[in-house]
gemmi code that builds the backbone of each chain (N, CA, C; Angstrom):
import gemmi

chains = {
    "A": [
        ("UNK", (99.473, -6.740, 229.017), (98.532, -6.111, 229.590), (96.997, -6.684, 229.223)),
        ("UNK", (96.317, -7.114, 230.149), (94.893, -7.581, 229.577), (93.895, -6.747, 229.240)),
        ("UNK", (92.975, -7.086, 228.243), (91.763, -6.196, 227.985), (91.014, -5.911, 229.409)),
        ("UNK", (90.846, -7.061, 229.997), (89.758, -7.066, 231.266), (90.690, -6.608, 232.313)),
        ("UNK", (90.934, -5.114, 232.257), (91.698, -4.863, 233.559), (91.084, -4.993, 234.986)),
        ("UNK", (91.724, -5.532, 236.033), (91.018, -5.399, 237.440), (92.132, -4.851, 238.095)),
        ("UNK", (91.933, -3.911, 238.831), (92.768, -3.447, 239.718), (92.400, -3.407, 240.914)),
        ("UNK", (92.982, -4.464, 241.784), (92.370, -4.816, 243.132), (93.227, -3.841, 243.954)),
        ("UNK", (92.331, -3.100, 244.932), (92.958, -2.015, 246.000), (94.051, -2.722, 246.776)),
        ("UNK", (95.076, -1.848, 246.878), (96.340, -2.339, 247.752), (96.526, -1.327, 248.535)),
        ("UNK", (96.777, -1.898, 249.827), (96.972, -0.529, 251.011), (97.985, -1.201, 251.953)),
        ("UNK", (98.373, -0.499, 252.983), (99.223, -0.848, 254.015), (99.014, 0.562, 254.892)),
        ("UNK", (99.594, 0.102, 256.216), (99.654, 1.025, 257.200), (100.892, 1.808, 257.063)),
        ("UNK", (101.037, 3.169, 257.525), (101.947, 3.940, 257.481), (102.205, 4.294, 259.070)),
        ("UNK", (103.455, 3.866, 259.447), (103.905, 4.269, 260.779), (104.742, 5.225, 260.947)),
        ("UNK", (105.147, 5.755, 262.133), (106.185, 6.836, 262.410), (107.461, 6.025, 261.819)),
        ("UNK", (107.718, 4.775, 261.929), (109.003, 4.215, 261.375), (109.002, 4.305, 259.915)),
        ("UNK", (108.015, 4.104, 259.188), (107.986, 4.390, 257.887), (108.521, 5.633, 257.479)),
        ("UNK", (107.765, 6.774, 258.289), (108.085, 8.144, 258.143), (109.650, 8.274, 258.128)),
        ("UNK", (110.036, 7.897, 259.388), (111.427, 8.018, 259.581), (112.537, 7.371, 258.845)),
        ("UNK", (112.049, 6.467, 258.304), (112.962, 5.576, 257.074), (112.838, 6.388, 255.945)),
        ("UNK", (111.644, 7.129, 255.674), (111.842, 7.922, 254.391), (112.625, 9.069, 254.849)),
        ("UNK", (112.516, 9.779, 255.712), (113.429, 10.831, 256.084), (114.906, 10.605, 255.669)),
        ("UNK", (115.193, 9.282, 256.372), (116.584, 8.981, 255.981), (117.072, 8.680, 254.600)),
        ("UNK", (116.232, 8.123, 253.862), (116.306, 8.004, 252.504), (116.344, 9.156, 251.631)),
        ("UNK", (115.375, 10.176, 252.178), (115.181, 11.271, 251.118), (116.100, 12.489, 251.614)),
        ("UNK", (116.521, 12.337, 252.815), (117.063, 13.706, 253.604), (116.130, 14.850, 253.872)),
        ("UNK", (114.907, 14.425, 253.878), (114.014, 15.376, 254.159), (113.594, 15.203, 255.885)),
        ("UNK", (114.250, 15.985, 256.695), (114.006, 15.665, 258.168), (113.246, 16.769, 258.821)),
        ("UNK", (112.193, 17.617, 257.911), (111.457, 18.515, 258.636), (110.635, 17.992, 259.721)),
        ("UNK", (110.798, 18.789, 261.017), (110.250, 18.328, 262.379), (109.012, 18.032, 262.160)),
        ("UNK", (107.997, 18.578, 261.282), (106.689, 18.221, 260.926), (106.553, 16.736, 260.650)),
        ("UNK", (107.424, 16.189, 259.856), (107.642, 14.678, 260.008), (108.177, 13.844, 260.880)),
        ("UNK", (109.177, 14.208, 261.568), (110.048, 13.332, 262.295), (110.067, 13.964, 263.906)),
        ("UNK", (109.558, 14.929, 264.095), (109.471, 15.484, 265.691), (108.373, 15.477, 266.166)),
        ("UNK", (107.571, 14.406, 266.776), (106.477, 14.369, 267.167), (105.873, 15.511, 268.294)),
        ("UNK", (106.965, 15.987, 268.986), (106.572, 17.178, 270.042), (106.675, 18.497, 269.253)),
        ("UNK", (107.348, 18.645, 268.394), (107.506, 19.899, 267.356), (106.092, 19.880, 266.491)),
        ("UNK", (105.824, 18.955, 265.983), (104.571, 18.747, 265.047), (103.393, 18.661, 265.958)),
        ("UNK", (103.444, 18.294, 267.140), (102.153, 18.525, 268.039), (101.674, 20.061, 268.118)),
        ("UNK", (102.582, 20.837, 268.130), (102.443, 22.356, 268.363), (102.174, 22.838, 266.877)),
        ("UNK", (102.198, 22.220, 265.762), (101.953, 22.748, 264.573), (100.318, 22.806, 264.442)),
        ("UNK", (100.000, 23.362, 262.996), (98.731, 23.418, 262.728), (98.054, 22.036, 262.443)),
        ("UNK", (99.083, 21.026, 262.220), (98.469, 19.661, 261.875), (98.401, 18.678, 263.170)),
        ("UNK", (98.905, 19.119, 264.305), (98.626, 18.744, 265.639), (99.389, 17.354, 265.666)),
        ("UNK", (100.237, 16.975, 265.025), (101.127, 15.822, 264.973), (101.813, 15.554, 263.896)),
        ("UNK", (102.761, 14.548, 263.707), (103.547, 14.360, 262.434), (102.735, 13.916, 261.369)),
        ("UNK", (103.149, 14.082, 260.212), (102.383, 13.754, 258.896), (103.551, 13.170, 257.956)),
        ("UNK", (103.022, 12.256, 257.079), (104.103, 11.585, 256.144), (104.222, 12.567, 254.980)),
        ("UNK", (105.652, 12.308, 254.629), (106.010, 13.028, 253.314), (105.006, 12.647, 252.134)),
        ("UNK", (105.022, 13.689, 251.059), (103.991, 13.439, 250.077), (104.295, 12.278, 249.215)),
        ("UNK", (105.477, 11.745, 248.909), (105.773, 10.767, 248.185), (105.363, 9.338, 248.987)),
        ("UNK", (105.273, 9.276, 250.229), (104.826, 8.066, 251.015), (103.323, 7.928, 250.658)),
        ("UNK", (102.672, 8.938, 250.552), (101.030, 8.767, 250.217), (100.854, 8.288, 248.707)),
        ("UNK", (101.866, 8.050, 247.953), (101.821, 7.690, 246.528), (101.882, 6.064, 246.581)),
        ("UNK", (102.589, 5.473, 247.582), (103.305, 4.225, 247.459), (101.979, 3.206, 247.076)),
        ("UNK", (100.876, 3.326, 247.847), (99.493, 2.285, 247.650), (99.438, 2.669, 246.184)),
        ("UNK", (99.210, 3.705, 245.731), (98.779, 3.969, 244.302), (99.900, 3.239, 243.206)),
        ("UNK", (101.202, 3.571, 243.380), (101.878, 2.832, 242.606), (101.839, 1.356, 242.721)),
        ("UNK", (101.631, 0.608, 243.897), (101.475, -0.661, 243.964), (100.239, -1.111, 243.374)),
        ("UNK", (99.206, -0.489, 243.645), (97.787, -1.112, 242.821), (98.171, -1.131, 241.461)),
        ("UNK", (98.662, -0.099, 241.010), (98.741, -0.036, 239.628), (99.675, -1.267, 238.840)),
        ("UNK", (100.741, -1.368, 239.535), (101.890, -2.225, 239.014), (101.269, -3.808, 239.388)),
        ("UNK", (100.606, -4.040, 240.664), (100.339, -5.447, 240.811), (98.961, -5.517, 239.832)),
        ("UNK", (98.091, -4.620, 239.762), (97.135, -4.735, 239.003), (97.078, -4.984, 237.366)),
        ("UNK", (98.250, -4.353, 237.009), (98.581, -4.290, 235.492), (99.649, -5.408, 235.471)),
        ("UNK", (100.058, -6.146, 236.493), (100.858, -7.220, 236.150), (102.350, -6.583, 235.702)),
        ("UNK", (102.963, -5.579, 236.139), (104.106, -5.023, 235.550), (104.842, -4.724, 236.857)),
        ("UNK", (106.319, -4.640, 236.406), (107.214, -4.607, 237.439), (107.264, -2.909, 237.882)),
        ("UNK", (107.114, -2.074, 236.990), (107.200, -0.770, 237.258), (106.344, -0.075, 236.173)),
        ("UNK", (106.067, 1.376, 236.486), (105.143, 2.084, 235.599), (106.215, 2.507, 234.334)),
        ("UNK", (105.929, 2.441, 233.207), (106.959, 2.628, 232.080), (107.177, 4.249, 231.910)),
        ("UNK", (108.210, 4.587, 231.347), (108.471, 5.944, 230.923), (107.396, 6.477, 230.255)),
        ("UNK", (107.000, 7.754, 230.191), (106.044, 8.219, 229.660), (104.735, 8.125, 230.465)),
        ("UNK", (104.651, 7.510, 231.599), (103.445, 7.486, 232.550), (103.432, 8.878, 233.084)),
        ("UNK", (102.090, 9.359, 233.113), (101.789, 10.555, 233.527), (100.604, 10.347, 234.709)),
        ("UNK", (101.350, 11.073, 235.743), (100.212, 11.043, 237.247), (100.112, 12.545, 237.660)),
        ("UNK", (98.809, 12.888, 237.729), (98.408, 14.071, 238.169), (97.613, 13.868, 239.540)),
        ("UNK", (98.496, 14.291, 240.580), (97.904, 14.174, 241.898), (97.508, 15.347, 242.445)),
        ("UNK", (96.238, 15.248, 243.234), (95.962, 16.220, 244.220), (96.002, 15.798, 245.477)),
        ("UNK", (96.762, 16.382, 246.321), (96.849, 15.992, 247.791), (95.773, 16.713, 248.475)),
        ("UNK", (94.928, 15.954, 249.096), (93.678, 16.261, 249.668), (93.696, 16.595, 251.241)),
        ("UNK", (94.294, 15.546, 251.951), (94.439, 15.528, 253.573), (95.956, 14.861, 253.984)),
        ("UNK", (96.302, 15.159, 254.908), (97.621, 14.487, 255.198), (97.392, 13.045, 255.681)),
        ("UNK", (98.571, 12.401, 255.369), (98.778, 11.014, 256.212), (99.448, 11.070, 257.464)),
        ("UNK", (98.776, 10.419, 258.651), (99.261, 10.612, 259.698), (99.758, 9.024, 260.122)),
        ("UNK", (100.699, 9.075, 261.198), (101.214, 7.510, 261.659), (100.004, 6.775, 262.042)),
        ("UNK", (100.029, 5.600, 261.694), (98.791, 4.599, 262.128), (97.765, 4.643, 261.096)),
        ("UNK", (97.676, 5.587, 259.963), (96.801, 5.743, 259.066), (96.926, 4.361, 258.258)),
        ("UNK", (95.920, 3.623, 257.756), (95.980, 2.603, 256.732), (95.410, 3.207, 255.280)),
        ("UNK", (96.545, 3.291, 254.614), (95.956, 4.038, 253.101), (95.881, 2.951, 252.043)),
        ("UNK", (94.804, 2.915, 251.514), (94.479, 2.013, 250.409), (94.170, 2.814, 249.096)),
        ("UNK", (94.935, 2.324, 247.956), (94.663, 2.550, 246.774), (93.441, 2.151, 246.111)),
        ("UNK", (92.522, 2.794, 245.128), (91.724, 2.308, 244.520), (91.817, 3.133, 242.871)),
        ("UNK", (91.609, 2.227, 241.950), (91.569, 2.689, 240.647), (90.665, 2.106, 239.951)),
        ("UNK", (89.527, 3.073, 239.148), (88.541, 2.584, 238.480), (88.828, 1.859, 237.183)),
        ("UNK", (88.000, 1.402, 236.299), (88.190, 0.951, 235.121), (88.955, 1.896, 234.245)),
        ("UNK", (89.249, 1.497, 233.123), (90.050, 2.939, 232.357), (88.931, 3.866, 231.695)),
        ("UNK", (89.205, 5.088, 231.790), (88.319, 5.988, 231.444), (88.358, 6.086, 230.034)),
        ("UNK", (89.620, 6.142, 229.331), (89.933, 6.388, 227.845), (90.897, 5.200, 227.390)),
        ("UNK", (90.778, 4.899, 226.131), (91.652, 4.155, 225.665), (91.877, 4.472, 224.272)),
        ("UNK", (92.994, 5.472, 224.225), (93.145, 6.146, 223.059), (94.421, 5.729, 222.329)),
        ("UNK", (94.444, 5.244, 221.194), (95.554, 4.847, 220.590), (96.513, 3.934, 221.333)),
        ("UNK", (95.868, 3.108, 222.230), (96.730, 2.318, 223.168), (96.990, 2.865, 224.785)),
        ("UNK", (96.748, 4.317, 224.708), (97.017, 4.740, 226.035), (95.670, 4.531, 227.011)),
        ("UNK", (95.982, 4.333, 228.067), (95.153, 4.056, 229.294), (94.924, 5.045, 230.224)),
        ("UNK", (93.931, 5.645, 230.601), (93.696, 6.544, 231.548), (92.654, 6.200, 232.554)),
        ("UNK", (93.317, 6.161, 233.806), (92.537, 5.847, 235.090), (92.404, 6.899, 236.010)),
        ("UNK", (91.092, 6.998, 236.703), (90.831, 7.965, 237.824), (91.379, 6.846, 239.043)),
        ("UNK", (92.053, 7.418, 239.940), (92.265, 6.615, 241.179), (92.403, 7.634, 242.415)),
        ("UNK", (92.357, 6.987, 243.484), (92.378, 7.664, 244.875), (93.108, 6.739, 245.685)),
        ("UNK", (93.713, 7.617, 246.792), (94.185, 6.958, 248.014), (93.222, 7.328, 249.278)),
        ("UNK", (92.976, 6.264, 250.057), (91.876, 6.709, 251.002), (92.294, 6.183, 252.352)),
        ("UNK", (91.990, 6.830, 253.367), (92.527, 6.228, 254.838), (91.346, 5.328, 255.479)),
        ("UNK", (91.713, 5.196, 256.663), (90.745, 4.027, 257.209), (89.489, 4.677, 257.635)),
        ("UNK", (89.255, 6.043, 257.684), (88.141, 6.722, 257.984), (87.283, 7.155, 256.447)),
        ("UNK", (88.063, 6.724, 255.460), (87.148, 6.715, 253.989), (87.474, 8.153, 253.700)),
        ("UNK", (88.562, 8.915, 254.277), (88.850, 10.165, 253.737), (89.802, 10.128, 252.694)),
        ("UNK", (89.647, 10.772, 251.446), (90.640, 10.777, 250.430), (91.947, 11.433, 250.843)),
        ("UNK", (93.142, 10.935, 250.869), (94.338, 11.686, 251.019), (94.929, 12.159, 249.930)),
        ("UNK", (94.352, 11.550, 248.745), (94.967, 12.045, 247.519), (93.849, 11.561, 246.401)),
        ("UNK", (93.705, 12.361, 245.261), (93.139, 11.772, 244.125), (94.116, 11.851, 243.070)),
        ("UNK", (93.931, 11.275, 241.869), (94.860, 11.057, 240.821), (94.363, 10.622, 239.483)),
        ("UNK", (94.931, 11.203, 238.511), (94.481, 10.766, 236.870), (95.889, 10.218, 236.618)),
        ("UNK", (95.688, 9.059, 236.082), (97.105, 8.228, 235.591), (96.831, 7.792, 234.238)),
        ("UNK", (97.747, 8.295, 233.428), (97.753, 7.975, 231.972), (99.120, 6.969, 231.851)),
        ("UNK", (98.650, 5.992, 231.224), (99.797, 5.152, 230.598), (100.026, 5.058, 229.232)),
        ("UNK", (101.340, 5.117, 228.712), (101.559, 5.444, 227.372), (101.031, 3.854, 226.554)),
        ("UNK", (100.630, 4.266, 225.403), (100.290, 2.936, 224.632), (101.395, 2.198, 224.257)),
    ],
    "B": [
        ("UNK", (105.275, 33.207, 252.843), (105.867, 32.840, 251.406), (106.413, 34.119, 250.833)),
        ("UNK", (107.427, 34.435, 250.237), (107.885, 35.623, 249.783), (107.463, 35.858, 248.424)),
        ("UNK", (107.308, 37.205, 248.022), (107.083, 37.468, 246.629), (108.026, 37.063, 245.408)),
        ("UNK", (109.202, 37.204, 246.087), (110.522, 37.134, 245.057), (110.839, 35.575, 245.632)),
        ("UNK", (110.336, 34.724, 244.898), (110.423, 33.269, 245.059), (111.774, 32.893, 244.355)),
        ("UNK", (112.481, 32.135, 245.019), (113.752, 31.610, 244.390), (113.642, 30.302, 245.011)),
        ("UNK", (113.748, 29.209, 243.939), (113.947, 27.842, 244.417), (115.207, 27.271, 243.970)),
        ("UNK", (116.016, 27.048, 244.971), (117.388, 26.790, 244.695), (117.368, 25.235, 244.404)),
        ("UNK", (118.077, 24.758, 243.425), (117.946, 23.317, 243.244), (118.491, 22.376, 244.305)),
        ("UNK", (117.688, 21.504, 244.727), (118.177, 20.318, 245.531), (118.209, 19.016, 245.086)),
        ("UNK", (119.154, 18.483, 245.704), (119.273, 17.060, 244.811), (120.298, 16.084, 245.744)),
        ("UNK", (120.241, 14.756, 245.172), (121.034, 13.737, 245.842), (121.246, 12.617, 245.451)),
        ("UNK", (122.297, 11.852, 245.898), (122.293, 10.511, 245.135), (121.147, 9.371, 245.552)),
        ("UNK", (120.899, 8.931, 244.509), (119.979, 7.537, 245.020), (120.938, 6.432, 244.535)),
        ("UNK", (121.051, 5.594, 245.907), (121.755, 4.273, 245.836), (120.900, 3.051, 245.905)),
        ("UNK", (121.409, 1.828, 245.650), (120.564, 0.771, 245.869), (120.206, 0.529, 247.212)),
        ("UNK", (120.818, 1.191, 248.254), (120.330, 1.008, 249.614), (119.207, 1.913, 249.610)),
        ("UNK", (119.045, 3.132, 248.906), (117.996, 3.963, 248.954), (116.789, 3.161, 248.484)),
        ("UNK", (117.047, 2.449, 247.502), (115.875, 1.662, 246.719), (115.350, 0.610, 247.604)),
        ("UNK", (116.452, -0.133, 248.260), (116.185, -1.399, 249.290), (115.215, -0.858, 250.343)),
        ("UNK", (115.679, 0.379, 250.888), (115.146, 0.814, 252.113), (113.645, 1.333, 251.660)),
        ("UNK", (113.266, 1.884, 250.564), (112.151, 2.173, 250.065), (111.176, 0.837, 249.868)),
        ("UNK", (111.767, -0.043, 249.412), (111.152, -1.529, 249.234), (110.723, -1.942, 250.642)),
        ("UNK", (111.402, -1.923, 251.705), (111.092, -2.141, 252.910), (109.710, -1.363, 253.573)),
        ("UNK", (109.839, -0.118, 253.158), (108.941, 0.873, 253.885), (107.434, 0.946, 252.965)),
        ("UNK", (107.742, 0.374, 251.706), (106.530, 0.570, 250.980), (106.057, -0.862, 250.646)),
        ("UNK", (106.729, -1.745, 250.850), (106.310, -3.263, 250.602), (106.308, -3.516, 249.107)),
        ("UNK", (107.015, -2.685, 248.486), (107.123, -3.044, 246.805), (108.427, -3.634, 246.802)),
        ("UNK", (108.496, -4.942, 246.532), (109.878, -5.718, 246.420), (109.894, -6.283, 244.847)),
        ("UNK", (109.208, -5.601, 244.106), (109.486, -6.140, 242.633), (111.188, -6.308, 242.154)),
        ("UNK", (111.400, -7.306, 241.757), (112.833, -7.764, 241.446), (113.339, -6.600, 240.448)),
        ("UNK", (112.611, -5.916, 239.753), (113.093, -4.906, 238.936), (113.872, -3.740, 239.763)),
        ("UNK", (113.252, -3.631, 241.140), (113.964, -2.743, 241.791), (114.933, -3.327, 242.904)),
        ("UNK", (114.758, -4.797, 243.280), (115.590, -5.015, 244.347), (116.537, -6.175, 243.926)),
        ("UNK", (116.264, -6.616, 242.735), (117.064, -7.700, 242.424), (117.981, -7.724, 241.280)),
        ("UNK", (119.362, -7.276, 241.525), (120.224, -6.916, 240.470), (120.365, -7.892, 239.534)),
        ("UNK", (120.372, -9.185, 239.656), (120.511, -10.339, 238.851), (119.413, -10.279, 237.855)),
        ("UNK", (118.263, -10.156, 238.510), (117.143, -10.425, 237.351), (116.855, -8.992, 236.770)),
        ("UNK", (117.264, -8.004, 237.352), (116.943, -6.707, 236.501), (117.833, -6.652, 235.436)),
        ("UNK", (119.229, -7.156, 235.552), (120.077, -7.018, 234.672), (119.422, -7.791, 233.359)),
        ("UNK", (118.693, -8.806, 233.362), (118.199, -9.424, 232.322), (117.015, -8.700, 231.774)),
        ("UNK", (116.490, -7.744, 232.559), (115.102, -6.919, 231.872), (115.494, -5.834, 230.821)),
        ("UNK", (114.684, -5.421, 230.376), (114.803, -4.349, 229.405), (115.583, -3.341, 229.782)),
        ("UNK", (115.505, -3.192, 230.908), (116.190, -1.950, 231.801), (117.700, -2.080, 231.869)),
        ("UNK", (118.130, -3.476, 231.869), (119.301, -3.695, 232.026), (120.093, -3.757, 233.451)),
        ("UNK", (119.150, -3.369, 234.552), (119.545, -3.081, 235.674), (118.480, -2.765, 236.584)),
        ("UNK", (118.584, -2.564, 237.842), (117.645, -2.149, 238.818), (117.331, -0.624, 238.582)),
        ("UNK", (116.169, -0.343, 238.826), (115.611, 1.195, 238.708), (115.021, 1.468, 239.849)),
        ("UNK", (114.697, 2.852, 240.325), (114.217, 3.268, 241.708), (112.749, 3.081, 241.329)),
        ("UNK", (111.932, 2.944, 242.575), (110.438, 3.063, 242.533), (110.238, 4.559, 242.220)),
        ("UNK", (108.921, 4.594, 241.557), (108.492, 6.042, 241.115), (108.576, 7.100, 241.908)),
        ("UNK", (108.092, 6.803, 243.307), (108.049, 7.867, 244.287), (109.496, 8.384, 244.612)),
        ("UNK", (110.450, 7.605, 244.477), (111.808, 7.895, 244.994), (112.125, 9.310, 244.085)),
        ("UNK", (111.875, 9.201, 242.714), (112.355, 10.294, 241.788), (111.587, 11.457, 242.061)),
        ("UNK", (110.694, 11.438, 242.965), (109.989, 12.836, 243.355), (110.416, 13.298, 244.621)),
        ("UNK", (111.311, 12.775, 245.253), (111.861, 13.372, 246.573), (112.703, 14.611, 246.473)),
        ("UNK", (113.408, 14.654, 245.359), (114.152, 16.089, 245.037), (113.365, 16.982, 245.063)),
        ("UNK", (112.131, 16.808, 243.918), (111.197, 17.827, 243.716), (110.552, 18.380, 245.068)),
        ("UNK", (110.024, 17.406, 245.938), (109.566, 17.875, 247.179), (110.403, 18.671, 248.070)),
        ("UNK", (111.542, 18.333, 247.991), (112.792, 19.184, 248.869), (112.901, 20.396, 248.088)),
        ("UNK", (113.063, 20.459, 246.935), (113.154, 21.814, 246.428), (112.172, 22.728, 246.719)),
        ("UNK", (110.762, 22.371, 246.611), (109.699, 23.023, 246.679), (109.589, 23.631, 248.275)),
        ("UNK", (109.651, 22.581, 249.127), (109.583, 23.090, 250.439), (110.666, 23.829, 250.957)),
        ("UNK", (111.730, 23.535, 250.696), (112.813, 24.276, 251.224), (112.929, 25.754, 250.466)),
        ("UNK", (112.614, 25.673, 249.059), (112.507, 26.763, 248.363), (111.496, 27.917, 249.111)),
        ("UNK", (110.297, 27.309, 249.381), (109.020, 27.994, 249.712), (109.320, 28.306, 251.225)),
        ("UNK", (110.332, 27.597, 251.916), (110.232, 27.816, 253.174), (109.296, 27.106, 254.118)),
        ("UNK", (108.499, 26.071, 253.766), (107.498, 25.481, 254.361), (107.869, 23.932, 254.863)),
        ("UNK", (107.480, 23.699, 255.727), (107.584, 22.169, 256.238), (107.322, 21.179, 255.309)),
        ("UNK", (105.903, 21.313, 254.638), (105.381, 20.374, 253.841), (104.477, 21.155, 253.045)),
        ("UNK", (104.177, 20.464, 251.769), (103.122, 21.176, 250.748), (101.825, 21.022, 251.235)),
        ("UNK", (101.144, 21.966, 251.554), (99.743, 21.955, 252.036), (98.682, 21.050, 251.218)),
        ("UNK", (97.677, 20.471, 252.005), (96.522, 20.058, 251.165), (95.837, 21.100, 250.256)),
        ("UNK", (95.595, 20.343, 249.065), (95.150, 21.195, 247.875), (96.154, 21.297, 246.738)),
        ("UNK", (97.613, 20.969, 247.167), (98.625, 20.961, 246.316), (98.424, 20.051, 245.280)),
        ("UNK", (98.384, 20.466, 243.923), (98.357, 19.484, 242.621), (99.643, 19.374, 241.991)),
        ("UNK", (100.173, 18.074, 241.652), (101.390, 17.863, 240.877), (101.306, 16.955, 239.909)),
        ("UNK", (101.385, 17.361, 238.675), (101.210, 16.539, 237.527), (102.350, 16.213, 237.099)),
        ("UNK", (102.671, 15.009, 237.218), (104.116, 14.514, 236.750), (104.135, 13.563, 235.530)),
        ("UNK", (105.205, 13.751, 234.680), (105.501, 12.728, 233.693), (106.749, 12.254, 233.693)),
        ("UNK", (106.778, 10.905, 233.953), (107.780, 10.247, 234.172), (108.617, 9.812, 232.681)),
        ("UNK", (109.863, 10.269, 232.715), (110.501, 10.465, 231.549), (111.664, 9.347, 231.487)),
        ("UNK", (112.487, 9.246, 232.325), (113.522, 7.921, 232.295), (113.716, 7.518, 233.642)),
        ("UNK", (114.282, 6.408, 233.642), (114.394, 5.640, 235.033), (115.488, 6.201, 235.922)),
        ("UNK", (115.331, 6.214, 236.950), (116.380, 6.620, 238.092), (117.208, 5.166, 238.338)),
        ("UNK", (118.370, 5.213, 238.135), (119.390, 4.098, 238.563), (120.150, 4.278, 239.704)),
        ("UNK", (120.598, 3.225, 240.522), (121.477, 3.403, 241.473), (122.745, 4.141, 241.114)),
        ("UNK", (123.144, 5.144, 241.834), (124.363, 5.890, 241.668), (123.986, 7.210, 240.804)),
        ("UNK", (122.538, 7.414, 240.369), (122.157, 8.529, 239.689), (122.266, 9.563, 240.835)),
        ("UNK", (122.488, 10.865, 240.335), (122.414, 12.059, 241.310), (121.171, 12.736, 240.582)),
        ("UNK", (120.184, 12.993, 241.439), (118.878, 13.481, 240.815), (118.624, 14.920, 241.576)),
        ("UNK", (118.420, 15.847, 240.562), (118.338, 17.345, 241.098), (116.996, 17.789, 240.539)),
        ("UNK", (116.235, 18.616, 241.420), (115.209, 18.937, 241.024), (115.352, 20.538, 240.945)),
        ("UNK", (114.850, 21.231, 239.854), (114.711, 22.556, 239.378), (113.405, 22.833, 239.208)),
        ("UNK", (113.053, 24.229, 239.809), (111.637, 24.739, 239.517), (111.860, 26.159, 239.024)),
        ("UNK", (111.188, 26.465, 238.098), (111.127, 27.733, 237.429), (110.650, 28.779, 238.376)),
        ("UNK", (110.689, 30.128, 238.103), (109.658, 30.898, 238.586), (108.114, 30.749, 238.411)),
        ("UNK", (107.284, 31.185, 239.143), (105.906, 30.787, 239.049), (105.386, 31.186, 237.956)),
        ("UNK", (104.563, 30.309, 237.051), (103.975, 30.773, 235.828), (102.744, 31.658, 235.978)),
        ("UNK", (102.156, 31.316, 236.869), (100.803, 32.144, 237.017), (100.410, 32.312, 238.427)),
        ("UNK", (100.051, 33.287, 238.941), (99.726, 33.533, 240.227), (98.270, 34.054, 240.287)),
        ("UNK", (97.265, 33.225, 240.391), (95.847, 33.316, 240.332), (95.034, 33.259, 241.462)),
        ("UNK", (94.502, 34.346, 241.860), (93.980, 34.554, 243.097), (94.699, 33.806, 244.418)),
        ("UNK", (95.872, 34.006, 244.317), (96.936, 33.515, 245.485), (97.422, 31.934, 244.957)),
        ("UNK", (97.016, 31.307, 244.013), (97.387, 29.952, 243.691), (98.800, 30.357, 242.849)),
        ("UNK", (99.825, 29.552, 243.177), (100.949, 29.608, 242.335), (101.254, 28.282, 241.446)),
        ("UNK", (101.537, 28.532, 240.430), (101.922, 27.385, 239.307), (103.366, 27.467, 238.863)),
        ("UNK", (104.039, 26.459, 239.083), (105.457, 26.281, 238.695), (105.668, 24.978, 237.745)),
        ("UNK", (106.551, 25.247, 236.598), (106.801, 24.119, 235.952), (108.344, 23.656, 236.855)),
        ("UNK", (108.408, 22.294, 236.848), (109.810, 21.786, 237.425), (110.075, 20.581, 236.767)),
        ("UNK", (111.381, 20.219, 237.076), (111.913, 18.920, 236.581), (112.748, 18.170, 237.367)),
        ("UNK", (112.949, 17.086, 237.292), (114.180, 16.607, 238.026), (115.101, 15.899, 236.972)),
        ("UNK", (116.400, 16.196, 237.134), (117.347, 15.730, 236.060), (118.605, 14.921, 236.730)),
        ("UNK", (118.903, 14.133, 235.903), (120.140, 13.261, 236.406), (121.499, 13.850, 236.191)),
        ("UNK", (122.690, 13.197, 236.593), (123.758, 13.783, 236.342), (124.464, 13.915, 234.839)),
        ("UNK", (123.479, 13.344, 233.950), (123.690, 13.616, 232.607), (122.776, 14.445, 231.937)),
        ("UNK", (122.205, 15.169, 232.831), (121.255, 16.259, 232.228), (120.103, 15.617, 231.678)),
        ("UNK", (119.821, 14.421, 231.631), (118.561, 13.808, 231.376), (117.393, 14.115, 232.202)),
        ("UNK", (116.195, 14.471, 231.625), (114.976, 14.417, 232.672), (114.686, 13.056, 233.014)),
        ("UNK", (114.495, 12.836, 234.460), (113.862, 11.615, 234.654), (112.388, 11.976, 234.873)),
        ("UNK", (112.003, 13.041, 235.179), (110.584, 13.380, 235.261), (110.443, 15.018, 235.068)),
        ("UNK", (109.286, 15.399, 234.481), (108.862, 16.797, 234.481), (107.619, 17.137, 235.302)),
        ("UNK", (107.300, 18.130, 235.655), (106.179, 18.305, 236.501), (105.578, 19.626, 236.412)),
        ("UNK", (104.288, 19.834, 236.664), (103.785, 21.190, 236.757), (103.010, 21.046, 238.276)),
        ("UNK", (103.288, 22.176, 239.147), (103.173, 22.003, 240.490), (102.023, 23.457, 240.646)),
        ("UNK", (100.968, 23.204, 241.398), (100.111, 24.314, 241.522), (100.027, 24.291, 243.258)),
        ("UNK", (100.249, 25.189, 243.949), (100.079, 25.275, 245.266), (98.783, 26.073, 245.442)),
        ("UNK", (97.813, 25.850, 246.468), (96.491, 26.618, 246.687), (96.944, 27.975, 247.258)),
        ("UNK", (96.034, 28.814, 247.278), (96.114, 30.298, 247.478), (95.994, 30.139, 248.994)),
    ],
}
model = gemmi.Model(1)
for chain_id, residues in chains.items():
    chain = gemmi.Chain(chain_id)
    for i, (resn, *xyz) in enumerate(residues, 1):
        res = gemmi.Residue()
        res.name, res.seqid = resn, gemmi.SeqId(i, " ")
        for name, pos in zip(("N", "CA", "C"), xyz):
            atom = gemmi.Atom()
            atom.name, atom.element = name, gemmi.Element(name[0])
            atom.pos, atom.b_iso = gemmi.Position(*pos), 0.0
            res.add_atom(atom)
        chain.add_residue(res)
    model.add_chain(chain)
structure = gemmi.Structure()
structure.add_model(model)
structure.setup_entities()
């Protein structure tokens, strides 16, 4: 892990196919995620992504930025979900320079935003030392 | 949302097919997740699941237990990753009775454990009022 951390934004489009594939692997087939007609009648007005999907860009920017294959055990991620992710949204994660470096621990503020610059989630990430 | 919350454990098996499908939808093809031979030579000794996969049981026990289709915007989840999830693991989420009910907010302690009763993650979840 380099001292001069630079975490380039990483993002991608979330499609209904992404959501349907996630439903298959997680077993969560709530109509709000997979049934466009039922979801259109809900308060959200259409399907939305499962919560873990909104995190995928954050995990990618952290692992790619840190040059690691996976976040190590002991990693803490405090997420606040702020807005739904909808099919067609391009979700990009941004991570700031580390806030604190305490005995080897690194703490970052991060966020995932959509193509309208709306935060879909904010997060504070602490990596163990 | 009922006053007498009861959040039955929800879980399922995570297979290499689950991990491969998640790699496709997230674009995260790190060998530690998708290349059993390369992963066998790593410190983990085999492939491990992406971080968001370990959360799927938690999301399901919360939504199924609360009788909602999705967690609402404003939901906060503070996760500590404690051990990797490996192909074949059965990951089950448990959520305790609410810790605090503050102006309609609900806070739960929760954890996902594997078939050996090892915590793969612990979490504190706060739902907005």
